N, C-alpha and C positions, 0 to 999 in steps of 0.2 A: 504494500500500500504506500503510495506516494506521500511524503511528509513535507511540511514547510520547514526550511532550515535557514537560520540567520547566522552567517559567519562574519565576525568582525575582523578587520584588518586583512581583507581578502584580496588586496590589490596584487600581491605577489607572494613568493615564499611559501611558508607553511599554510597560510590562509587560502592562497590560490589552490594549493594541492588538496586541501580539505574540501573546498567548494567543488572542485572537479570530481572528487571521489563521491560525494553525495549525489551530484547530478548524474554521474555514471550509473548509479543504482536506481535512478528514476525519481529522485526527490527534486522538489522545487527549491531553489536557492536564492536568498537575498544576499548579494555581495556588498559588503560594507567597505567604504574607504573614508579616510579623513581628509587627505590632500591629494593622493595619487589617482586622480580621476581617470587619466588616460590608461594607466595600468589596470585599474578596476574594470574599465570597459573591455580591455583585452581578456581579462578573466571571464567576464560575462559572455563574451563572444566564443570562448573556448568550452562553454558548458554544453553537455549533451542534453537533448530534450528541449522542452519549452516551459514557460511559466516562471522563468527566472526574472529577477529585478535587481537594480542597483540602488542602494541607499547610501547616503553620505552624511557626515557630521562629526563634530569634535566630541569624543567620548568624555572629555573633561567637563562638558557642559551638561548638567543634569536635565535641563529642560529639553535640550536637543536629543538626548538619549531617549527620553519618553516619547518624543515625536517619531524618531526613526524606528523604534520598536513598533509603534502603531502603524507606520507606513508599511513596514515589512509584514505585519500581521494581516493588514488589509489586502496587500498585493498577493500574498501567498495563500490566502484563505485560511490563515492561522499559522502561528509559529509553533511547531512541535519540538524543534531542537534549536537550542542556542549554543553556539560555539564561541566562547570568549577567547579569541586569539590575539586581538590587537594589543600591542605593547610598545612602549618607548624604552630606549636604553641609552642613557646619557652618561658619558664618562665623567666621573667626579672623584678621583682618588684624593684622599685627605691631604697628602703631602704637597700637592700642587694645585689645589683648588681653593679659590677665595671663599670666604664665608657667604658672600652674596650669591656666587655661582652654586655653592653647596645648597643653599636654600632653594634656589630656582630648580635645580635638578631634582631635589626631593619632592617639591610641590608638583612639578609637572609629571614626574614618574608616578607618584601616588594618584594623581587625578585621573590618569588613563588606566594604569595597570590594576589598580585596586578599586578606587571609587567608581570608575567607569564600568568595570566588570560587575561590581556590586549593584549598581543602578540598573544595568542591563538585565541582570539576573532577576531583580525585583520586578521590573516591568514585564519581562517575558513570563515569569512564573505567575504573576497576578492574572495575566490574560489567560494562561492555561487553566488556572483554578476557576476563574469566572466562567470559562467556557466548559468546565467539567471535562477537560481534555488532559490525558496523561502526557508526559513529555520527558525530555532529556536536556540537561545542561552539562556541557563538557568544557572544562577550563584548560587552556594551554599554559601550564606553569613552566618550571625550569629545574634542571639539575642544580643550578646556582642557588636555589633555595636551601639546599643541604650542604653543598661544598663551599659556599661563599662566593662572592663576586667582589674582590678587592678594589677593582677600578670602577665598579658599578654597584656600590652597596645598596642604593635605593632600589635597583632592579632586583637584586637578590632578596631584599626584605619584602618587597611587594609581591614577588612570586611566592614566597613562603606564606604571606598573608592570604594570597589567592587560594593556595591549597587548603588553608584552614577555613576560609570562607566556604569552599566547596563541601568540606566535611560537615560544617554547621548546617548548611542548606540541605545536605543529604538527609539529615535527621528531621529537619523541619518540614521538608516537602514530601517525604515518603508517604504520609497518609493521603496525599493528593495524587499519588501515582506518578510523581516526578522524581526521577533518579538524577543524581548529580555526582560527577567524578572528574578527575583531573589527570592529565598526562604531564610528565616531567621530562622533557627532552634534554639530551646533552647537546653538543655542538651539532648544528645542522647547516648543510651547504645551501645557504640562501643568498640572494643578491646583496643583502645588507652587510654580510660578513665575508664576501668573496675575496676581498683584498687580503684578509688575514690568512687565507689558506695557501698563499703562494710563499715560496722561499722557506727559510728556516723555521719561521713561526708556524707555517702550515704543517711542516713535518712534526713539530712538537705537539700540535693539536691532534693530528691523526694518531700519534703514538699514545694518546690518552686511552684509546680503546684497544683491546687485544686483537680486534679485527683489523686494525691498522688503517682505519678510515673514519669519516664522519657520516652522520645520517643524511639521507635524502629527505626532502619535504614529504615525499610520498609515503615514506616509512612512518612518519609521525601521523600523517593523515589516516593511515590504516588503523592505528591505535585509537584515534578519535572516532573513526567509523565504528569500531567494535564497541567502544563505551557508549555510543549512542544507539546501539542495536537493541532489539527486544531481548536478545539472549544475555545481555549484560546487566539486566536489572539488579541482580544480586551482587554486582560489583559497585553499586552505589556507595559513595563515601571513600572509594579508593583513590590513591595517588599512584599511577602506573609509571614506573621508570622506563624510559625509552632512550637509553643512552649507550647501548652497545657495550655494557659492562665497564664503562669508563669511570663509573663511581658507584660503589656498592654500599647501600645503607644497612645499618643493623637495627 
Protein backbone atom coordinates (compact mmCIF):
# COMPACT_ATOMS: atom_id res chain seq x y z
CA UNK A 1 0.00 0.00 0.00
CA UNK A 2 1.38 3.37 -1.04
CA UNK A 3 2.25 5.73 1.81
CA UNK A 4 2.93 9.44 2.05
CA UNK A 5 6.54 10.10 3.09
CA UNK A 6 8.09 13.44 4.08
CA UNK A 7 11.90 13.45 3.83
CA UNK A 8 13.69 16.54 5.13
CA UNK A 9 16.98 17.64 3.65
CA UNK A 10 16.35 15.61 0.51
CA UNK A 11 18.18 17.83 -1.98
CA UNK A 12 21.15 15.46 -2.15
CA UNK A 13 23.17 12.92 -0.18
CA UNK A 14 21.40 10.66 2.30
CA UNK A 15 18.10 12.51 1.95
CA UNK A 16 18.03 12.05 -1.81
CA UNK A 17 18.85 8.34 -1.46
CA UNK A 18 16.06 7.94 1.10
CA UNK A 19 13.54 9.70 -1.14
CA UNK A 20 14.53 7.56 -4.12
CA UNK A 21 14.25 4.36 -2.07
CA UNK A 22 10.73 5.13 -0.85
CA UNK A 23 9.55 6.15 -4.31
CA UNK A 24 11.01 2.97 -5.80
CA UNK A 25 8.76 0.86 -3.58
CA UNK A 26 5.70 2.83 -4.65
CA UNK A 27 5.39 5.49 -1.95
CA UNK A 28 4.55 9.14 -2.57
CA UNK A 29 7.33 11.44 -1.41
CA UNK A 30 7.50 15.06 -0.26
CA UNK A 31 11.04 16.23 -0.98
CA UNK A 32 12.07 18.97 1.43
CA UNK A 33 14.80 21.52 0.93
CA UNK A 34 15.86 24.64 2.79
CA UNK A 35 18.01 26.41 0.20
CA UNK A 36 19.14 23.98 -2.52
CA UNK A 37 16.06 24.34 -4.72
CA UNK A 38 17.75 23.21 -7.94
CA UNK A 39 19.18 20.09 -6.28
CA UNK A 40 15.79 19.31 -4.75
CA UNK A 41 14.16 19.58 -8.17
CA UNK A 42 16.73 17.06 -9.45
CA UNK A 43 15.76 14.71 -6.63
CA UNK A 44 12.08 15.15 -7.46
CA UNK A 45 12.71 14.41 -11.14
CA UNK A 46 14.61 11.22 -10.23
CA UNK A 47 11.73 9.69 -8.28
CA UNK A 48 9.90 6.72 -9.74
CA UNK A 49 6.13 6.88 -9.99
CA UNK A 50 3.97 9.93 -9.43
CA UNK A 51 2.25 11.88 -6.68
CA UNK A 52 5.49 13.40 -5.40
CA UNK A 53 5.87 17.01 -4.32
CA UNK A 54 8.54 19.55 -3.40
CA UNK A 55 8.25 21.50 -0.13
CA UNK A 56 10.72 24.07 1.14
CA UNK A 57 11.42 26.08 4.24
CA UNK A 58 13.82 26.85 7.06
CA UNK A 59 13.43 24.17 9.72
CA UNK A 60 14.70 26.62 12.30
CA UNK A 61 11.42 28.54 11.89
CA UNK A 62 8.67 26.82 13.93
CA UNK A 63 5.87 28.53 12.01
CA UNK A 64 7.28 27.43 8.66
CA UNK A 65 7.70 23.87 9.95
CA UNK A 66 3.99 23.72 10.79
CA UNK A 67 3.09 25.08 7.35
CA UNK A 68 5.31 22.73 5.37
CA UNK A 69 4.03 19.65 7.23
CA UNK A 70 0.53 20.80 6.37
CA UNK A 71 1.50 21.29 2.72
CA UNK A 72 3.04 17.83 2.54
CA UNK A 73 0.06 16.27 4.31
CA UNK A 74 -2.39 17.83 1.88
CA UNK A 75 -0.35 17.10 -1.25
CA UNK A 76 0.32 13.47 -0.34
CA UNK A 77 -3.11 12.69 1.04
CA UNK A 78 -1.57 12.26 4.47
CA UNK A 79 1.96 11.90 5.85
CA UNK A 80 2.42 8.32 7.03
CA UNK A 81 6.21 8.47 7.40
CA UNK A 82 8.45 11.33 8.52
CA UNK A 83 12.20 11.05 7.99
CA UNK A 84 14.10 13.67 9.99
CA UNK A 85 17.25 13.81 7.88
CA UNK A 86 18.05 17.52 7.51
CA UNK A 87 21.01 18.74 9.54
CA UNK A 88 23.66 21.43 9.65
CA UNK A 89 27.28 20.81 10.61
CA UNK A 90 29.29 23.92 11.45
CA UNK A 91 32.93 23.64 12.50
CA UNK A 92 33.58 25.38 15.83
CA UNK A 93 36.52 23.80 17.70
CA UNK A 94 37.09 25.46 21.07
CA UNK A 95 40.78 26.39 20.58
CA UNK A 96 40.20 28.42 17.40
CA UNK A 97 36.61 29.68 17.66
CA UNK A 98 35.55 33.04 19.06
CA UNK A 99 32.83 33.14 21.69
CA UNK A 100 30.49 34.92 19.27
CA UNK A 101 31.04 32.27 16.59
CA UNK A 102 30.62 29.55 19.22
CA UNK A 103 27.23 30.95 20.18
CA UNK A 104 26.14 31.25 16.57
CA UNK A 105 27.19 27.68 15.75
CA UNK A 106 25.32 26.23 18.71
CA UNK A 107 22.17 28.25 18.10
CA UNK A 108 21.94 27.42 14.40
CA UNK A 109 22.81 23.77 14.86
CA UNK A 110 20.29 23.26 17.65
CA UNK A 111 17.60 25.19 15.75
CA UNK A 112 17.73 22.78 12.80
CA UNK A 113 19.09 19.47 14.10
CA UNK A 114 17.10 19.33 17.33
CA UNK A 115 14.28 21.87 17.53
CA UNK A 116 13.47 21.53 13.84
CA UNK A 117 13.23 17.74 14.13
CA UNK A 118 11.22 18.02 17.35
CA UNK A 119 8.74 20.42 15.77
CA UNK A 120 8.43 18.31 12.62
CA UNK A 121 7.81 15.23 14.74
CA UNK A 122 5.14 17.01 16.77
CA UNK A 123 3.31 18.38 13.73
CA UNK A 124 3.44 15.11 11.79
CA UNK A 125 2.47 12.98 14.80
CA UNK A 126 -0.48 15.20 15.71
CA UNK A 127 -1.80 14.91 12.16
CA UNK A 128 -1.41 11.13 12.31
CA UNK A 129 -3.21 11.00 15.67
CA UNK A 130 -6.01 13.33 14.59
CA UNK A 131 -6.57 11.24 11.46
CA UNK A 132 -6.45 7.97 13.42
CA UNK A 133 -3.60 6.85 11.20
CA UNK A 134 -0.67 4.67 12.29
CA UNK A 135 2.71 5.92 11.15
CA UNK A 136 6.48 5.98 11.38
CA UNK A 137 9.09 8.56 12.34
CA UNK A 138 12.71 7.76 11.53
CA UNK A 139 15.52 10.06 12.65
CA UNK A 140 18.90 10.21 10.95
CA UNK A 141 21.30 10.63 13.85
CA UNK A 142 25.03 10.01 13.89
CA UNK A 143 27.88 7.90 15.18
CA UNK A 144 29.23 11.23 16.43
CA UNK A 145 26.60 11.19 19.17
CA UNK A 146 28.60 8.39 20.81
CA UNK A 147 32.23 8.82 19.80
CA UNK A 148 32.25 12.63 19.95
CA UNK A 149 32.76 15.39 17.38
CA UNK A 150 35.71 17.51 18.60
CA UNK A 151 35.52 20.01 15.74
CA UNK A 152 31.70 19.99 15.63
CA UNK A 153 30.56 19.60 19.25
CA UNK A 154 27.10 21.07 18.66
CA UNK A 155 26.53 18.53 15.90
CA UNK A 156 27.47 15.61 18.15
CA UNK A 157 25.37 16.95 21.02
CA UNK A 158 22.27 17.59 18.91
CA UNK A 159 22.48 14.16 17.31
CA UNK A 160 22.66 12.57 20.78
CA UNK A 161 19.62 14.62 21.73
CA UNK A 162 17.85 13.50 18.55
CA UNK A 163 18.39 9.87 19.51
CA UNK A 164 16.97 10.57 22.97
CA UNK A 165 14.01 12.45 21.48
CA UNK A 166 13.24 9.45 19.30
CA UNK A 167 13.22 7.12 22.28
CA UNK A 168 10.94 9.41 24.28
CA UNK A 169 8.53 9.69 21.37
CA UNK A 170 8.62 5.93 20.81
CA UNK A 171 7.09 5.46 24.27
CA UNK A 172 4.71 8.40 23.97
CA UNK A 173 3.34 7.57 20.52
CA UNK A 174 3.14 3.76 20.66
CA UNK A 175 -0.47 3.80 21.97
CA UNK A 176 -1.38 5.65 18.76
CA UNK A 177 0.27 3.09 16.49
CA UNK A 178 3.22 5.35 15.68
CA UNK A 179 6.69 3.77 15.83
CA UNK A 180 9.80 5.94 16.19
CA UNK A 181 13.40 4.87 15.63
CA UNK A 182 16.78 6.30 14.63
CA UNK A 183 19.77 5.34 12.53
CA UNK A 184 23.28 6.38 13.56
CA UNK A 185 25.47 6.44 10.45
CA UNK A 186 29.23 6.67 10.46
CA UNK A 187 31.07 8.48 7.68
CA UNK A 188 29.03 8.55 4.45
CA UNK A 189 30.26 9.50 0.98
CA UNK A 190 28.07 12.52 0.28
CA UNK A 191 28.67 15.70 -1.67
CA UNK A 192 29.11 17.71 1.52
CA UNK A 193 32.18 15.77 2.63
CA UNK A 194 33.61 14.64 -0.71
CA UNK A 195 36.67 16.85 -0.31
CA UNK A 196 37.68 15.10 2.90
CA UNK A 197 37.85 11.71 1.21
CA UNK A 198 40.78 12.60 -1.00
CA UNK A 199 44.43 12.28 -0.03
CA UNK A 200 45.79 11.23 3.33
CA UNK A 201 42.72 12.29 5.30
CA UNK A 202 40.54 10.09 3.10
CA UNK A 203 42.77 7.10 3.75
CA UNK A 204 42.50 7.65 7.51
CA UNK A 205 38.73 7.97 7.31
CA UNK A 206 38.34 4.79 5.29
CA UNK A 207 40.64 2.95 7.70
CA UNK A 208 38.18 3.61 10.55
CA UNK A 209 36.12 0.69 9.24
CA UNK A 210 37.54 -2.83 8.92
CA UNK A 211 35.85 -2.90 5.52
CA UNK A 212 38.30 -0.21 4.41
CA UNK A 213 35.68 2.15 3.03
CA UNK A 214 32.89 4.52 3.99
CA UNK A 215 29.16 4.04 3.54
CA UNK A 216 27.15 4.96 0.49
CA UNK A 217 23.98 7.04 0.94
CA UNK A 218 22.01 4.07 -0.37
CA UNK A 219 23.21 1.90 2.51
CA UNK A 220 21.83 4.39 5.02
CA UNK A 221 18.61 4.64 3.02
CA UNK A 222 18.13 0.87 3.24
CA UNK A 223 18.27 1.05 7.04
CA UNK A 224 15.76 3.92 7.07
CA UNK A 225 13.49 1.96 4.75
CA UNK A 226 13.58 -1.03 7.10
CA UNK A 227 12.79 1.02 10.22
CA UNK A 228 9.83 2.57 8.41
CA UNK A 229 8.50 -0.82 7.29
CA UNK A 230 5.56 -2.67 8.84
CA UNK A 231 7.92 -5.44 9.93
CA UNK A 232 9.98 -3.06 12.05
CA UNK A 233 7.22 -2.08 14.48
CA UNK A 234 8.94 -3.94 17.33
CA UNK A 235 12.14 -2.00 16.66
CA UNK A 236 10.46 1.19 17.84
CA UNK A 237 12.77 3.04 20.22
CA UNK A 238 15.95 1.60 18.74
CA UNK A 239 19.05 3.47 17.62
CA UNK A 240 20.49 1.39 14.79
CA UNK A 241 24.24 1.74 14.20
CA UNK A 242 25.07 1.83 10.49
CA UNK A 243 28.79 2.50 10.58
CA UNK A 244 30.57 -0.53 9.12
CA UNK A 245 31.94 -1.58 12.53
CA UNK A 246 33.92 1.69 12.69
CA UNK A 247 32.64 2.37 16.20
CA UNK A 248 31.26 -0.29 18.54
CA UNK A 249 29.12 0.79 21.47
CA UNK A 250 28.79 -1.21 24.65
